N, C-alpha and C positions, 0 to 999 in steps of 0.2 A: 401505475403511472405512466413511466415512458422508458422504453432501451433509450439506452445514447451510442454512440459510437466510438468506439474506446481509441485514442490514440496510439499509432502504432510506431516504435522506434524507426529511423531519429528523429523525430516532431521535436521542434526545438520547447518547446511545450514544456517538453518532462526534463527538461536540465533548466529550469526555470525555479528558485526560491518562490515558494507561494506567501502570500499575504495571511494576516491573521482575519478572523470571521467579526465583524462588527457584531459586538454584544444586540441583541434585540432584534437581526435580522432571520427574517421566517424561514428556517430551511427545510421546512416539512415535505413541499413536492423535490428538491434538489435530493435529499436524505432516501425517500422512496423512490427516486429517478435511477438513483448511486446503486441502490439494493438489488432492482430488477434489473438491472444491467450486470451487475455483479453475480447475480444467479443466470442469466441469460446464458454470461460468457462463462459458466463452469468454474468461477472462479469463487476465493475464500475471502475477498480484501479486493479493495476499489478506495482510488485516491482522487482527490479531483482534478486534477493536473491530467490523469488518464482518459476524461470528457472533457480536457479543455477547461475547466471551473480552475483558476489559480488561487484558491481560497484554501487555509489552511483545515481540510475537512476528510475523513476517509471515514469507510465501511466496510466490515469483516463480519463474517460467520464461520467459523470453524466446523462447525459439527453438522452442519446443513445436507451434508454428502453423505452423512452416516442416520440420516432422517431427521434430525431435529434441527428445526431452525432456531437458531438464538442469535439474530442480526443487531450488532452493537457499532453506535455511530456519534465518533467520536470527533471535537471542534476544539480545535485550536491543542490538538495533544502534544506532550512535551515528555521526554522519559529525564525522570529527577532522579533514578539511581536507577546502576546494575552490577551485575553480578561481575567477582573476577574471573568466573568460569565461562568462557568461550568455547560453543560446539559448533560444528557444518553440520552440511545438509545440503540437501538441492533443492533448490530453489525456480518456482516458476516465473511467470509474469504475462499476466495479462497482454502488455505494450509489448511484450518481447516473445511472442507465440511460439510455441516448439523449441524454444529455446532453455532447458533446463538446467542450471548452474550450479557450483558448489561453491555456497554462501558462510562464512563463518559470523557468528556473531556470540554476545553476552546472554547467557545459557536464561539467564533472568531479569527482567526490568521492572522499573516500578511507572507508572503511566501516569500522569496527571492530563485531566480533559476537561470541557464545558458539556454536557448531555443536550439533548432533544431541550429538558425545559431550562437551559441556560444555568441548570447547577454543574458545581466543580467535581468531580469524580477524581479517585485516586485509589490505583488496583496495582499489585503484582502480579504479573505474570510471569510465564514460567511455560517450557514447551515448545506448541506449537504456535499458542496463542502469543506468544512471546518476539515468537519467529514472525508471525504473520504481522504484527503488529509496527516491527520495526521495518519489516519490509515495507509497507506502506507511509511509515513517517518518513523512510526514506526519500520518498516520491512527492511528499511537500518539500523537501529541503534539495526538488534538482536532482535525486542522484535513483539511479536504475542498478539493479544488478552486475550489470558491465564493471560499474566503477568502483567492485570490491574485488577485482579480479587485478592483478600484476600486471602492467605494461604489455607484455607481449604476449602474455595469454590473454588481454581484451580486445588485443589488435588481431588476434585469430578469430574470435569467437566473434568479432562485430565485422568482421570480411565475409564470415563463413551467415552468420545470421541474414545479412544485406543481398548475401548474392542469392542465398534459398527464397528471399521474397521478391526475387524480381519474376 
């Protein structure tokens, strides 16, 4: 399909909460474009607002860099359960390039979403899959990795990122 431009922070669309996808909407071309864009940008996940689509859809493929493509398209995703155990780890973001940050998240989540056939899916996710899904869901809720930092650290990292972009 087509590779789309990835929006960069501080584009205001990255802070907006996305609208649900209406039932019956054909997302075939959009999902293909999102996957093409994610792979081209060397990412493992991409959410609608990162390409200016303010709808609750994201794609991810956590294994493709190891040689096994397993693309997933999650429409109107939501977390229905989280583990009490939280883990920290470095996260990067295609919309905030070259700025990996330490983010703490639940180690396990149960996600519910609609697939490309309109069928409801639900699965417990662990490890990197859980981290990636939470990161992309954050985008649908208008959050980025900077939002997980204490305010003083956030200001420092944002300033350094913006300075590096000039």
